[in-house]
Structures are given as C-alpha cells and as structure tokens.
gemmi code that builds the backbone of each chain (N, CA, C; Angstrom):
import gemmi

chains = {
    "A": [
        ("MET", (98.474, 116.475, 103.544), (98.403, 115.205, 102.802), (96.937, 114.877, 102.513)),
        ("ASP", (96.673, 114.366, 101.366), (95.324, 113.896, 101.077), (95.394, 112.463, 100.554)),
        ("ASP", (94.234, 111.940, 100.229), (94.189, 110.540, 99.820), (94.986, 110.273, 98.553)),
        ("SER", (95.088, 111.283, 97.670), (95.818, 111.036, 96.420), (97.300, 110.804, 96.701)),
        ("ASP", (97.842, 111.481, 97.741), (99.237, 111.225, 98.107), (99.410, 109.770, 98.531)),
        ("LEU", (98.459, 109.322, 99.340), (98.531, 107.940, 99.816), (98.442, 106.976, 98.650)),
        ("ALA", (97.554, 107.282, 97.714), (97.378, 106.387, 96.574), (98.654, 106.296, 95.743)),
        ("GLN", (99.450, 107.363, 95.745), (100.693, 107.374, 94.981), (101.827, 106.686, 95.740)),
        ("GLY", (101.554, 106.295, 96.970), (102.616, 105.671, 97.744), (103.614, 106.677, 98.266)),
        ("THR", (103.227, 107.953, 98.344), (104.121, 108.956, 98.900), (103.443, 109.574, 100.104)),
        ("VAL", (103.942, 109.233, 101.270), (103.348, 109.748, 102.499), (104.337, 110.728, 103.087)),
        ("GLU", (104.072, 112.017, 102.909), (105.073, 113.011, 103.293), (104.780, 113.698, 104.613)),
        ("ALA", (103.525, 113.694, 105.011), (103.218, 114.330, 106.286), (103.804, 113.488, 107.411)),
        ("PRO", (104.295, 114.118, 108.475), (104.842, 113.330, 109.577), (103.763, 112.466, 110.216)),
        ("ALA", (104.159, 111.277, 110.595), (103.194, 110.354, 111.180), (102.727, 110.875, 112.534)),
        ("ARG", (101.458, 110.671, 112.815), (100.969, 111.017, 114.145), (101.554, 110.018, 115.140)),
        ("ALA", (101.579, 110.446, 116.389), (102.126, 109.582, 117.431), (101.414, 108.233, 117.413)),
        ("GLY", (102.200, 107.155, 117.408), (101.611, 105.830, 117.497), (101.184, 105.226, 116.185)),
        ("THR", (101.365, 105.965, 115.084), (100.927, 105.418, 113.802), (102.110, 104.913, 112.975)),
        ("ILE", (101.789, 104.046, 112.030), (102.764, 103.629, 111.020), (102.120, 103.852, 109.648)),
        ("ASP", (102.968, 104.006, 108.648), (102.488, 104.089, 107.278), (102.756, 102.748, 106.608)),
        ("ILE", (101.757, 102.229, 105.936), (101.901, 100.950, 105.244), (101.700, 101.186, 103.755)),
        ("LEU", (102.638, 100.695, 102.950), (102.558, 100.857, 101.496), (102.415, 99.487, 100.838)),
        ("TYR", (101.725, 99.478, 99.714), (101.550, 98.253, 98.938), (101.949, 98.543, 97.496)),
        ("PHE", (102.597, 97.576, 96.862), (103.046, 97.805, 95.495), (102.622, 96.672, 94.554)),
        ("ALA", (102.624, 97.038, 93.268), (102.421, 96.080, 92.179), (101.124, 95.291, 92.360)),
        ("ARG", (101.222, 93.964, 92.257), (100.019, 93.137, 92.322), (99.233, 93.349, 93.611)),
        ("LEU", (99.939, 93.494, 94.734), (99.252, 93.676, 96.012), (98.429, 94.960, 96.015)),
        ("LYS", (99.038, 96.039, 95.536), (98.343, 97.328, 95.481), (97.075, 97.221, 94.634)),
        ("GLU", (97.212, 96.475, 93.530), (96.095, 96.346, 92.598), (94.964, 95.494, 93.194)),
        ("VAL", (95.327, 94.350, 93.727), (94.301, 93.427, 94.229), (93.654, 93.943, 95.517)),
        ("LEU", (94.462, 94.588, 96.366), (93.906, 95.127, 97.611), (93.180, 96.445, 97.371)),
        ("GLY", (93.443, 97.044, 96.215), (92.796, 98.310, 95.901), (93.275, 99.451, 96.775)),
        ("LEU", (94.544, 99.349, 97.212), (95.057, 100.328, 98.168), (96.569, 100.481, 97.972)),
        ("GLY", (97.033, 101.702, 97.829), (98.465, 101.947, 97.669), (99.159, 102.261, 98.979)),
        ("ALA", (98.415, 102.845, 99.904), (99.021, 103.234, 101.183), (97.937, 103.493, 102.210)),
        ("GLU", (98.287, 103.320, 103.451), (97.364, 103.642, 104.535), (98.174, 103.981, 105.784)),
        ("ARG", (97.538, 104.728, 106.664), (98.164, 105.037, 107.954), (97.300, 104.411, 109.025)),
        ("MET", (97.936, 103.685, 109.935), (97.136, 103.066, 110.997), (97.826, 103.173, 112.342)),
        ("MET", (97.025, 103.137, 113.394), (97.578, 103.064, 114.737), (98.250, 101.699, 114.870)),
        ("LEU", (99.447, 101.690, 115.379), (100.139, 100.422, 115.564), (99.653, 99.782, 116.859)),
        ("PRO", (98.934, 98.652, 116.746), (98.482, 97.977, 117.976), (99.687, 97.586, 118.833)),
        ("GLN", (99.561, 97.719, 120.118), (100.698, 97.462, 121.008), (101.204, 96.032, 120.907)),
        ("ALA", (100.296, 95.132, 120.559), (100.683, 93.723, 120.500), (101.533, 93.405, 119.266)),
        ("ILE", (101.624, 94.335, 118.334), (102.352, 94.063, 117.097), (103.745, 94.663, 117.164)),
        ("ALA", (104.735, 93.790, 117.142), (106.116, 94.245, 117.299), (106.973, 93.953, 116.075)),
        ("THR", (106.485, 93.104, 115.187), (107.310, 92.706, 114.039), (106.521, 92.827, 112.730)),
        ("ALA", (107.281, 92.810, 111.636), (106.659, 92.891, 110.320), (105.751, 91.680, 110.082)),
        ("GLY", (106.188, 90.518, 110.564), (105.393, 89.308, 110.396), (104.069, 89.387, 111.144)),
        ("ALA", (104.107, 89.962, 112.344), (102.881, 90.115, 113.133), (101.944, 91.114, 112.468)),
        ("LEU", (102.511, 92.137, 111.858), (101.683, 93.121, 111.153), (101.003, 92.467, 109.953)),
        ("ARG", (101.777, 91.650, 109.238), (101.205, 90.948, 108.086), (100.025, 90.077, 108.511)),
        ("ALA", (100.186, 89.349, 109.620), (99.107, 88.484, 110.112), (97.892, 89.322, 110.516)),
        ("HIS", (98.163, 90.469, 111.103), (97.097, 91.380, 111.525), (96.289, 91.853, 110.309)),
        ("LEU", (97.010, 92.200, 109.239), (96.343, 92.678, 108.021), (95.594, 91.536, 107.334)),
        ("GLN", (96.191, 90.354, 107.386), (95.573, 89.195, 106.750), (94.209, 88.902, 107.389)),
        ("ALA", (94.113, 89.202, 108.685), (92.880, 88.911, 109.426), (91.715, 89.801, 108.998)),
        ("ARG", (91.997, 90.775, 108.103), (90.899, 91.590, 107.575), (89.981, 90.756, 106.674)),
        ("GLY", (90.505, 89.603, 106.229), (89.680, 88.714, 105.414), (89.667, 89.101, 103.946)),
        ("GLY", (88.855, 88.401, 103.160), (88.719, 88.694, 101.737), (90.050, 88.615, 101.010)),
        ("ALA", (90.321, 89.626, 100.165), (91.559, 89.649, 99.390), (92.783, 89.712, 100.309)),
        ("TRP", (92.607, 90.335, 101.468), (93.731, 90.428, 102.416), (94.139, 89.037, 102.885)),
        ("ALA", (93.149, 88.218, 103.195), (93.435, 86.867, 103.680), (94.130, 86.043, 102.592)),
        ("VAL", (93.692, 86.240, 101.352), (94.254, 85.473, 100.238), (95.679, 85.938, 99.918)),
        ("GLU", (95.830, 87.247, 99.731), (97.105, 87.779, 99.236), (98.214, 87.751, 100.274)),
        ("LEU", (97.861, 87.865, 101.546), (98.872, 87.892, 102.602), (99.016, 86.557, 103.319)),
        ("ALA", (98.369, 85.525, 102.778), (98.470, 84.187, 103.381), (99.938, 83.781, 103.495)),
        ("ALA", (100.232, 83.005, 104.517), (101.625, 82.669, 104.836), (102.355, 82.033, 103.663)),
        ("GLU", (101.628, 81.258, 102.825), (102.309, 80.562, 101.730), (102.560, 81.476, 100.525)),
        ("ARG", (102.010, 82.678, 100.544), (102.243, 83.610, 99.436), (103.621, 84.264, 99.581)),
        ("PRO", (104.339, 84.414, 98.450), (105.673, 85.011, 98.520), (105.607, 86.543, 98.610)),
        ("VAL", (105.270, 87.034, 99.792), (105.187, 88.483, 100.009), (106.495, 88.972, 100.645)),
        ("ARG", (107.048, 90.042, 100.071), (108.269, 90.630, 100.626), (107.906, 91.861, 101.446)),
        ("VAL", (108.792, 92.209, 102.368), (108.530, 93.369, 103.213), (109.776, 94.246, 103.307)),
        ("ALA", (109.549, 95.539, 103.349), (110.633, 96.490, 103.606), (110.202, 97.357, 104.781)),
        ("VAL", (111.119, 97.591, 105.706), (110.853, 98.476, 106.838), (111.734, 99.707, 106.680)),
        ("ASN", (111.109, 100.857, 106.652), (111.821, 102.123, 106.419), (112.703, 102.038, 105.170)),
        ("GLN", (112.138, 101.438, 104.136), (112.723, 101.406, 102.793), (113.965, 100.533, 102.685)),
        ("VAL", (114.066, 99.557, 103.608), (115.136, 98.573, 103.530), (114.494, 97.186, 103.601)),
        ("MET", (114.904, 96.291, 102.707), (114.370, 94.930, 102.717), (114.539, 94.326, 104.107)),
        ("ALA", (113.505, 93.642, 104.579), (113.546, 93.116, 105.939), (112.905, 91.741, 105.982)),
        ("GLY", (113.117, 91.046, 107.087), (112.507, 89.743, 107.289), (111.264, 89.877, 108.154)),
        ("ALA", (110.554, 88.765, 108.298), (109.317, 88.773, 109.091), (109.579, 89.129, 110.553)),
        ("ASP", (110.814, 88.899, 110.988), (111.128, 89.171, 112.402), (111.609, 90.599, 112.635)),
        ("ALA", (111.620, 91.415, 111.572), (112.077, 92.800, 111.722), (111.140, 93.563, 112.655)),
        ("HIS", (111.704, 94.306, 113.583), (110.895, 95.073, 114.535), (110.305, 96.305, 113.876)),
        ("ILE", (109.105, 96.621, 114.242), (108.498, 97.858, 113.755), (108.060, 98.711, 114.938)),
        ("HIS", (108.146, 100.007, 114.714), (107.869, 100.977, 115.775), (106.988, 102.087, 115.212)),
        ("PRO", (106.299, 102.796, 116.099), (105.516, 103.944, 115.636), (106.392, 104.875, 114.800)),
        ("GLY", (105.820, 105.390, 113.720), (106.566, 106.283, 112.842), (107.237, 105.569, 111.681)),
        ("ASP", (107.281, 104.234, 111.726), (107.929, 103.479, 110.655), (107.090, 103.464, 109.380)),
        ("GLU", (107.792, 103.236, 108.273), (107.138, 103.002, 106.992), (107.368, 101.535, 106.636)),
        ("VAL", (106.284, 100.791, 106.533), (106.376, 99.364, 106.236), (105.727, 99.108, 104.873)),
        ("ALA", (106.471, 98.452, 103.984), (105.934, 98.189, 102.645), (105.827, 96.689, 102.407)),
        ("PHE", (104.714, 96.281, 101.818), (104.513, 94.887, 101.415), (104.425, 94.833, 99.900)),
        ("PHE", (105.100, 93.857, 99.308), (105.067, 93.752, 97.842), (105.466, 92.355, 97.389)),
        ("PRO", (105.179, 92.012, 96.131), (105.565, 90.695, 95.615), (107.073, 90.663, 95.374)),
        ("PRO", (107.640, 89.462, 95.167), (109.050, 89.373, 94.782), (109.309, 90.289, 93.580)),
        ("VAL", (110.468, 90.934, 93.580), (110.722, 91.960, 92.562), (111.034, 91.327, 91.205)),
        ("THR", (110.747, 92.087, 90.148), (110.924, 91.552, 88.786), (111.511, 92.598, 87.838)),
        ("GLY", (112.427, 93.414, 88.353), (113.048, 94.419, 87.482), (114.189, 93.842, 86.667)),
        ("GLY", (114.971, 94.747, 86.089), (116.142, 94.347, 85.311), (115.800, 93.961, 83.888)),
    ],
    "B": [
        ("MET", (125.491, 111.113, 88.146), (125.057, 110.235, 89.240), (125.220, 108.773, 88.836)),
        ("PRO", (125.756, 107.962, 89.724), (126.022, 106.569, 89.369), (124.768, 105.707, 89.301)),
        ("VAL", (123.661, 106.172, 89.879), (122.407, 105.414, 89.817), (121.301, 106.362, 89.359)),
        ("ARG", (120.644, 105.995, 88.288), (119.550, 106.828, 87.787), (118.326, 105.989, 87.495)),
        ("ILE", (117.170, 106.424, 87.994), (115.888, 105.789, 87.707), (115.136, 106.805, 86.862)),
        ("GLN", (114.771, 106.442, 85.642), (114.205, 107.448, 84.741), (113.247, 106.824, 83.738)),
        ("THR", (112.357, 107.643, 83.218), (111.455, 107.168, 82.168), (112.133, 107.251, 80.800)),
        ("GLU", (113.071, 108.191, 80.639), (113.685, 108.437, 79.334), (114.610, 107.291, 78.920)),
        ("ASP", (114.775, 107.159, 77.614), (115.750, 106.216, 77.081), (117.163, 106.739, 77.367)),
        ("PHE", (118.174, 105.889, 77.104), (119.564, 106.310, 77.338), (120.424, 105.901, 76.154)),
        ("ASP", (121.530, 106.630, 75.979), (122.477, 106.372, 74.901), (123.676, 105.643, 75.511)),
        ("VAL", (123.779, 104.351, 75.216), (124.811, 103.528, 75.860), (126.208, 104.096, 75.615)),
        ("GLY", (126.488, 104.462, 74.362), (127.818, 104.982, 74.039), (128.149, 106.243, 74.817)),
        ("ALA", (127.190, 107.147, 74.875), (127.420, 108.412, 75.584), (127.585, 108.171, 77.083)),
        ("GLU", (126.789, 107.238, 77.611), (126.875, 106.963, 79.054), (128.223, 106.346, 79.418)),
        ("ILE", (128.695, 105.431, 78.566), (129.975, 104.789, 78.862), (131.124, 105.797, 78.707)),
        ("ALA", (131.028, 106.642, 77.703), (132.063, 107.667, 77.527), (132.133, 108.577, 78.749)),
        ("ALA", (130.958, 108.938, 79.272), (130.921, 109.806, 80.449), (131.467, 109.081, 81.675)),
        ("LEU", (131.170, 107.780, 81.769), (131.617, 106.998, 82.927), (133.134, 106.849, 82.947)),
        ("ARG", (133.735, 106.559, 81.788), (135.188, 106.354, 81.779), (135.932, 107.680, 81.852)),
        ("HIS", (135.302, 108.734, 81.371), (135.794, 110.082, 81.579), (137.242, 110.241, 81.110)),
        ("GLY", (137.624, 109.458, 80.101), (138.982, 109.565, 79.570), (140.072, 109.176, 80.549)),
        ("ASP", (139.687, 108.461, 81.616), (140.648, 108.097, 82.662), (141.616, 107.029, 82.141)),
        ("PRO", (142.927, 107.341, 82.026), (143.876, 106.361, 81.487), (144.139, 105.179, 82.420)),
        ("ALA", (143.634, 105.234, 83.648), (143.774, 104.091, 84.558), (142.753, 103.004, 84.230)),
        ("VAL", (141.741, 103.346, 83.450), (140.701, 102.378, 83.088), (141.175, 101.549, 81.901)),
        ("GLY", (141.328, 100.247, 82.152), (141.752, 99.355, 81.087), (140.640, 98.456, 80.588)),
        ("ALA", (139.479, 98.496, 81.270), (138.387, 97.592, 80.909), (137.047, 98.222, 81.245)),
        ("ILE", (136.106, 98.013, 80.363), (134.722, 98.427, 80.622), (133.833, 97.226, 80.321)),
        ("ALA", (133.067, 96.817, 81.312), (132.078, 95.750, 81.082), (130.698, 96.381, 81.195)),
        ("SER", (129.807, 96.030, 80.268), (128.464, 96.601, 80.353), (127.415, 95.562, 79.996)),
        ("PHE", (126.221, 95.778, 80.526), (125.075, 94.914, 80.228), (123.893, 95.818, 79.919)),
        ("VAL", (123.160, 95.479, 78.859), (121.941, 96.213, 78.529), (120.792, 95.218, 78.487)),
        ("GLY", (119.775, 95.442, 79.298), (118.578, 94.600, 79.282), (117.531, 95.225, 78.383)),
        ("LEU", (116.859, 94.373, 77.585), (115.891, 94.839, 76.592), (114.528, 94.182, 76.788)),
        ("VAL", (113.498, 94.836, 76.314), (112.151, 94.257, 76.360), (112.015, 93.256, 75.218)),
        ("ARG", (111.594, 92.030, 75.535), (111.339, 91.027, 74.501), (109.867, 91.054, 74.101)),
        ("ASP", (109.582, 90.492, 72.938), (108.197, 90.508, 72.455), (107.440, 89.232, 72.812)),
        ("VAL", (108.076, 88.386, 73.627), (107.407, 87.160, 74.040), (107.841, 86.817, 75.462)),
        ("ASN", (106.901, 86.289, 76.260), (107.242, 85.811, 77.602), (106.260, 84.711, 77.978)),
        ("ALA", (106.796, 83.623, 78.527), (105.965, 82.492, 78.937), (105.017, 82.049, 77.816)),
        ("GLY", (105.519, 82.100, 76.579), (104.758, 81.594, 75.450), (103.743, 82.554, 74.854)),
        ("ASP", (103.635, 83.747, 75.413), (102.648, 84.704, 74.903), (103.321, 85.938, 74.317)),
        ("ARG", (102.677, 86.496, 73.295), (103.177, 87.734, 72.712), (103.035, 88.859, 73.730)),
        ("VAL", (104.029, 89.696, 73.770), (103.990, 90.849, 74.674), (104.051, 92.116, 73.824)),
        ("SER", (103.051, 92.978, 73.993), (103.003, 94.196, 73.175), (103.620, 95.383, 73.898)),
        ("GLU", (103.557, 95.364, 75.224), (104.239, 96.404, 75.999), (104.347, 95.961, 77.452)),
        ("ILE", (105.278, 96.588, 78.183), (105.385, 96.325, 79.616), (105.365, 97.660, 80.350)),
        ("THR", (104.908, 97.590, 81.604), (104.949, 98.779, 82.453), (105.753, 98.434, 83.693)),
        ("LEU", (106.733, 99.279, 83.992), (107.587, 99.065, 85.156), (107.182, 99.998, 86.279)),
        ("GLU", (106.787, 99.382, 87.407), (106.462, 100.149, 88.610), (107.643, 100.027, 89.573)),
        ("HIS", (107.816, 101.018, 90.442), (108.875, 100.881, 91.454), (108.444, 101.547, 92.756)),
        ("TYR", (109.301, 101.477, 93.748), (109.033, 102.018, 95.092), (109.878, 103.275, 95.204)),
        ("PRO", (109.281, 104.428, 94.897), (110.080, 105.643, 94.725), (111.037, 105.956, 95.875)),
        ("GLY", (110.576, 105.786, 97.113), (111.445, 106.151, 98.234), (112.612, 105.204, 98.433)),
        ("MET", (112.485, 103.993, 97.929), (113.477, 102.960, 98.235), (114.411, 102.625, 97.081)),
        ("THR", (113.954, 102.773, 95.857), (114.685, 102.232, 94.713), (116.108, 102.755, 94.601)),
        ("GLN", (116.231, 104.081, 94.634), (117.551, 104.691, 94.464), (118.545, 104.154, 95.505)),
        ("LYS", (118.094, 104.114, 96.761), (118.966, 103.642, 97.844), (119.322, 102.172, 97.673)),
        ("ALA", (118.332, 101.372, 97.292), (118.562, 99.934, 97.158), (119.587, 99.649, 96.063)),
        ("VAL", (119.473, 100.353, 94.935), (120.427, 100.125, 93.839), (121.799, 100.665, 94.214)),
        ("GLN", (121.812, 101.816, 94.900), (123.103, 102.378, 95.324), (123.827, 101.411, 96.261)),
        ("GLU", (123.076, 100.757, 97.131), (123.690, 99.787, 98.048), (124.321, 98.633, 97.280)),
        ("ILE", (123.668, 98.221, 96.203), (124.206, 97.127, 95.387), (125.503, 97.573, 94.715)),
        ("VAL", (125.511, 98.800, 94.195), (126.724, 99.342, 93.566), (127.846, 99.457, 94.607)),
        ("ASP", (127.498, 99.938, 95.799), (128.505, 100.072, 96.853), (129.071, 98.705, 97.239)),
        ("GLU", (128.189, 97.714, 97.286), (128.642, 96.355, 97.614), (129.602, 95.843, 96.537)),
        ("ALA", (129.298, 96.118, 95.281), (130.190, 95.701, 94.185), (131.547, 96.388, 94.321)),
        ("LYS", (131.530, 97.655, 94.687), (132.794, 98.396, 94.836), (133.616, 97.871, 95.998)),
        ("SER", (132.924, 97.345, 97.022), (133.673, 96.811, 98.158), (134.224, 95.418, 97.862)),
        ("ARG", (133.569, 94.707, 96.935), (134.013, 93.336, 96.648), (135.105, 93.264, 95.591)),
        ("TRP", (135.047, 94.188, 94.622), (136.011, 94.129, 93.528), (136.755, 95.446, 93.393)),
        ("ASN", (137.958, 95.337, 92.858), (138.762, 96.528, 92.649), (138.368, 97.160, 91.313)),
        ("ILE", (137.270, 97.908, 91.351), (136.791, 98.567, 90.137), (136.941, 100.075, 90.294)),
        ("VAL", (136.896, 100.771, 89.179), (137.075, 102.228, 89.227), (135.730, 102.924, 89.466)),
        ("ASP", (134.740, 102.555, 88.679), (133.443, 103.212, 88.834), (132.345, 102.307, 88.287)),
        ("ALA", (131.114, 102.646, 88.583), (129.984, 101.855, 88.087), (128.791, 102.764, 87.861)),
        ("LEU", (127.977, 102.382, 86.898), (126.786, 103.159, 86.552), (125.606, 102.205, 86.385)),
        ("VAL", (124.462, 102.584, 86.945), (123.229, 101.829, 86.703), (122.149, 102.818, 86.272)),
        ("ILE", (121.527, 102.554, 85.143), (120.349, 103.316, 84.711), (119.214, 102.315, 84.560)),
        ("HIS", (118.093, 102.553, 85.234), (116.942, 101.663, 85.116), (115.737, 102.495, 84.744)),
        ("ARG", (115.062, 102.082, 83.690), (113.884, 102.841, 83.264), (112.621, 102.360, 83.969)),
        ("ILE", (111.658, 103.269, 84.097), (110.337, 102.963, 84.640), (109.297, 103.473, 83.644)),
        ("GLY", (108.049, 103.073, 83.873), (106.985, 103.508, 82.972), (106.697, 102.462, 81.912)),
        ("THR", (106.112, 102.878, 80.817), (105.676, 101.947, 79.775), (106.729, 101.826, 78.677)),
        ("LEU", (107.095, 100.571, 78.368), (108.124, 100.286, 77.366), (107.579, 99.269, 76.367)),
        ("ARG", (108.174, 99.277, 75.184), (107.719, 98.365, 74.129), (108.842, 97.406, 73.745)),
        ("PRO", (108.496, 96.290, 73.093), (109.533, 95.335, 72.687), (110.684, 96.033, 71.959)),
        ("ALA", (111.889, 95.592, 72.276), (113.151, 96.116, 71.741), (113.621, 97.374, 72.452)),
        ("ASP", (112.788, 97.936, 73.326), (113.255, 99.097, 74.106), (114.313, 98.661, 75.115)),
        ("GLN", (115.174, 99.590, 75.453), (116.163, 99.355, 76.513), (115.481, 99.533, 77.869)),
        ("ILE", (115.783, 98.597, 78.797), (115.234, 98.701, 80.162), (116.305, 99.170, 81.133)),
        ("VAL", (117.457, 98.524, 81.058), (118.471, 98.744, 82.098), (119.870, 98.733, 81.497)),
        ("LEU", (120.728, 99.574, 82.054), (122.149, 99.577, 81.705), (122.966, 99.453, 82.980)),
        ("VAL", (123.879, 98.500, 82.989), (124.890, 98.425, 84.040), (126.239, 98.516, 83.355)),
        ("ALA", (127.071, 99.442, 83.775), (128.408, 99.578, 83.198), (129.414, 99.724, 84.323)),
        ("VAL", (130.530, 99.019, 84.179), (131.559, 99.012, 85.216), (132.920, 99.251, 84.574)),
        ("THR", (133.688, 100.156, 85.148), (135.048, 100.391, 84.660), (136.047, 99.863, 85.689)),
        ("GLY", (137.172, 99.369, 85.172), (138.201, 98.853, 86.063), (139.540, 98.824, 85.358)),
        ("ALA", (140.543, 98.436, 86.093), (141.871, 98.342, 85.491), (141.934, 97.128, 84.556)),
        ("HIS", (141.287, 96.031, 84.973), (141.342, 94.789, 84.201), (139.953, 94.189, 84.041)),
        ("ARG", (139.823, 93.294, 83.071), (138.498, 92.800, 82.732), (137.863, 91.917, 83.801)),
        ("GLY", (138.673, 91.168, 84.547), (138.100, 90.207, 85.491), (137.150, 90.862, 86.485)),
        ("ALA", (137.634, 91.902, 87.138), (136.816, 92.587, 88.138), (135.617, 93.273, 87.474)),
        ("ALA", (135.842, 93.839, 86.288), (134.749, 94.556, 85.610), (133.624, 93.595, 85.221)),
        ("PHE", (133.999, 92.450, 84.640), (132.992, 91.440, 84.279), (132.214, 90.976, 85.514)),
        ("ALA", (132.949, 90.598, 86.547), (132.310, 90.033, 87.739), (131.394, 91.054, 88.407)),
        ("ALA", (131.876, 92.270, 88.557), (131.074, 93.298, 89.235), (129.813, 93.610, 88.431)),
        ("CYS", (129.938, 93.628, 87.127), (128.776, 93.923, 86.268), (127.712, 92.835, 86.435)),
        ("GLU", (128.146, 91.588, 86.416), (127.187, 90.494, 86.553), (126.572, 90.465, 87.955)),
        ("PHE", (127.396, 90.727, 88.957), (126.916, 90.798, 90.341), (125.832, 91.863, 90.493)),
        ("VAL", (126.090, 93.046, 89.960), (125.113, 94.138, 90.082), (123.793, 93.738, 89.417)),
        ("MET", (123.860, 93.122, 88.238), (122.625, 92.701, 87.577), (121.893, 91.637, 88.385)),
        ("ASP", (122.641, 90.654, 88.884), (122.011, 89.573, 89.647), (121.330, 90.101, 90.909)),
        ("TYR", (121.988, 91.023, 91.587), (121.400, 91.573, 92.811), (120.238, 92.493, 92.487)),
        ("LEU", (120.384, 93.251, 91.419), (119.302, 94.155, 91.015), (118.021, 93.361, 90.727)),
        ("LYS", (118.202, 92.205, 90.100), (117.054, 91.354, 89.737), (116.287, 90.840, 90.943)),
        ("THR", (116.971, 90.708, 92.064), (116.332, 90.093, 93.231), (116.152, 91.047, 94.416)),
        ("ARG", (116.768, 92.234, 94.376), (116.722, 93.114, 95.551), (116.247, 94.531, 95.293)),
        ("ALA", (116.166, 94.926, 94.038), (115.728, 96.298, 93.766), (114.219, 96.294, 93.515)),
        ("PRO", (113.492, 97.212, 94.171), (112.018, 97.166, 94.117), (111.407, 97.697, 92.818)),
        ("PHE", (111.520, 96.844, 91.778), (110.848, 97.100, 90.508), (109.898, 95.927, 90.235)),
        ("TRP", (108.798, 96.224, 89.558), (107.873, 95.160, 89.156), (107.415, 95.411, 87.732)),
        ("LYS", (107.360, 94.323, 86.946), (106.934, 94.427, 85.552), (105.505, 93.897, 85.382)),
        ("LYS", (104.732, 94.648, 84.627), (103.412, 94.182, 84.221), (103.428, 94.145, 82.696)),
        ("GLU", (102.991, 93.051, 82.117), (103.073, 92.953, 80.664), (101.690, 92.856, 80.037)),
        ("GLN", (101.609, 93.409, 78.837), (100.359, 93.394, 78.080), (100.448, 92.279, 77.050)),
        ("THR", (99.502, 91.323, 77.114), (99.474, 90.211, 76.158), (98.109, 90.214, 75.467)),
        ("PRO", (97.937, 89.401, 74.422), (96.623, 89.351, 73.756), (95.493, 88.990, 74.719)),
        ("ALA", (95.816, 88.255, 75.807), (94.777, 87.847, 76.754), (94.539, 88.896, 77.842)),
        ("GLY", (95.271, 89.995, 77.794), (95.123, 91.027, 78.819), (96.440, 91.308, 79.508)),
        ("SER", (96.390, 92.073, 80.583), (97.631, 92.417, 81.275), (97.835, 91.477, 82.466)),
        ("ARG", (99.106, 91.269, 82.810), (99.425, 90.378, 83.935), (100.753, 90.809, 84.546)),
        ("TRP", (100.872, 90.600, 85.857), (102.133, 90.867, 86.546), (103.095, 89.734, 86.247)),
        ("VAL", (104.331, 90.077, 85.987), (105.355, 89.070, 85.716), (105.753, 88.407, 87.026)),
        ("ASP", (105.812, 87.073, 87.033), (106.230, 86.345, 88.221), (107.747, 86.351, 88.337)),
        ("ALA", (108.226, 86.426, 89.570), (109.667, 86.331, 89.804), (110.136, 84.926, 89.418)),
        ("ARG", (111.367, 84.819, 88.945), (111.919, 83.524, 88.524), (112.840, 82.978, 89.610)),
        ("SER", (112.691, 81.696, 89.889), (113.592, 81.101, 90.884), (115.022, 81.091, 90.364)),
        ("SER", (115.191, 81.076, 89.015), (116.550, 81.078, 88.459), (117.278, 82.380, 88.788)),
        ("ASP", (116.508, 83.472, 88.995), (117.133, 84.729, 89.394), (117.662, 84.641, 90.821)),
        ("ASP", (116.918, 83.943, 91.694), (117.392, 83.767, 93.053), (118.655, 82.918, 93.071)),
        ("VAL", (118.664, 81.884, 92.225), (119.842, 81.011, 92.147), (121.058, 81.830, 91.675)),
        ("ALA", (120.828, 82.689, 90.680), (121.917, 83.512, 90.160), (122.462, 84.443, 91.235)),
        ("ALA", (121.568, 85.034, 92.015), (122.009, 85.960, 93.068), (122.716, 85.223, 94.193)),
        ("ASP", (122.233, 84.004, 94.484), (122.818, 83.233, 95.590), (124.262, 82.796, 95.310)),
        ("ARG", (124.636, 82.781, 94.026), (126.013, 82.405, 93.694), (127.039, 83.282, 94.405)),
        ("TRP", (126.619, 84.537, 94.665), (127.584, 85.515, 95.175), (127.694, 85.507, 96.680)),
        ("THR", (126.904, 84.675, 97.347), (126.976, 84.640, 98.816), (127.741, 83.391, 99.253)),
        ("GLY", (128.284, 83.479, 100.450), (128.970, 82.328, 101.017), (130.307, 82.032, 100.373)),
    ],
}
model = gemmi.Model(1)
for chain_id, residues in chains.items():
    chain = gemmi.Chain(chain_id)
    for i, (resn, *xyz) in enumerate(residues, 1):
        res = gemmi.Residue()
        res.name, res.seqid = resn, gemmi.SeqId(i, " ")
        for name, pos in zip(("N", "CA", "C"), xyz):
            atom = gemmi.Atom()
            atom.name, atom.element = name, gemmi.Element(name[0])
            atom.pos, atom.b_iso = gemmi.Position(*pos), 0.0
            res.add_atom(atom)
        chain.add_residue(res)
    model.add_chain(chain)
structure = gemmi.Structure()
structure.add_model(model)
structure.setup_entities()
C-alpha cells in the first residue's frame, strides 16, 4: 500500500495490530486535505464519538469540521453507525457529511 | 445485478425489459428516474460530480432493496446510480420495481428512493458561475425517509 491508495480511500493492506483505518469523504476529505489515514487506536477510545473528539482535538480545520454541532455522519466497517458505536483495532471508520445522492 | 453503481448512462426501457424478464406474474412496474437540473438554490448549475464510498455503497443500497422486499410483496427491484461528472438533463438514478399489483410497486419504489437519499453514501458537488460547492443535505429528505418508520 502507498499513500495514493490511502488518498483514494481504498485501504487494502491488512491493518497492523492495534491500528484502525479512518476514511474521509466529500467536503470533509477536501477541507481536511486527507482521504484516509491509519492510526494506532488509543486505548482510551472505545466509540466512534470518542474518536471524533480525539480527531477534533487536532485543532484547525479538524476542530471546525468535526465540532459537535456539525452534522458529521459516521460508518463503522462500512455500515452507518451512531456516536456510541464501538470501535476496535482493525476497524474501518469513515466520517462524512450527510449524504446527498439520488 | 439488482444494484449497479456506474459512470455510464443507462437505457430505462432496456433495463425495465430485463427486470421484468417477460414474467407473466408481473402485473405492475413502478419506476423513478432522477435527473440533473440546471438550477439549484437559485444558481445556474453547469455540471455536478458525484462522489461515493466505494466499499460501502453497493452494500448500503442492497440493504435498502432487501428491506423493500421484506416490507412489500414485490417480485424484483433494480437500482442503478451513476457516479462521476454529469451535466444538466443527464440521468442520475433509476429505481424500478416489479410486482403483481401497483400498490406494492409504487410504495416500494418510493421507499427505496427515500432511503437512498438519506442512507446511501453519495455526495454531490455542483459547478455554478461562482465556483464549485458541495450540495447540502435537505431536511425534507429526512422527513420523507422518516415516513416509513414507526
């Protein structure tokens, strides 16, 4: 896997022990300047909501775009989930704006 | 395949013919075709680009189709959703449902569209004279989808 795979939002290499893959789509991907990343899952983070708060603490665009009042949706392992959804090492967690297809 | 995500255009007549497959048990076909408009929120739109979540989209739409099949007595259903860059008057999406009678076909078709609008991971970006912008989700779409719960 190289960075271009991550930028495309396709993470095919198996996750290393303790890591999660995080994907960003649409406006979030554009404003954050990042389509995907792999990170060690801090032990204190057990839910999608806690992960969002963790990412928001990076500051700058992260603080703005992931602020609690922003309508950010989350999917865990490619299924729509709530902020209380549990996350585990090896999971794929995606953050994106409300969908606008159809 | 009952769910297709593709860049290519589609032929509604050919798709419906393939879906009904000459089955004499089918007494009704309901279909919806979504098109690109040349105006949104008061601004001219010259083109739109549809992004999606490749790993999730197919499964998410299939789940919606499966839910429709569990709720109504329909024979079959087809969803085609395009991605990539589209221009005004282009076709975006086709939902077609076959059934014995019109009631179930109409309802299932509308249900699939309403759920697709709020649960399938697609995002539209539109090009206007002032530049490009992401389309905001509409609360009316949530209201439409909520009709089917409870």
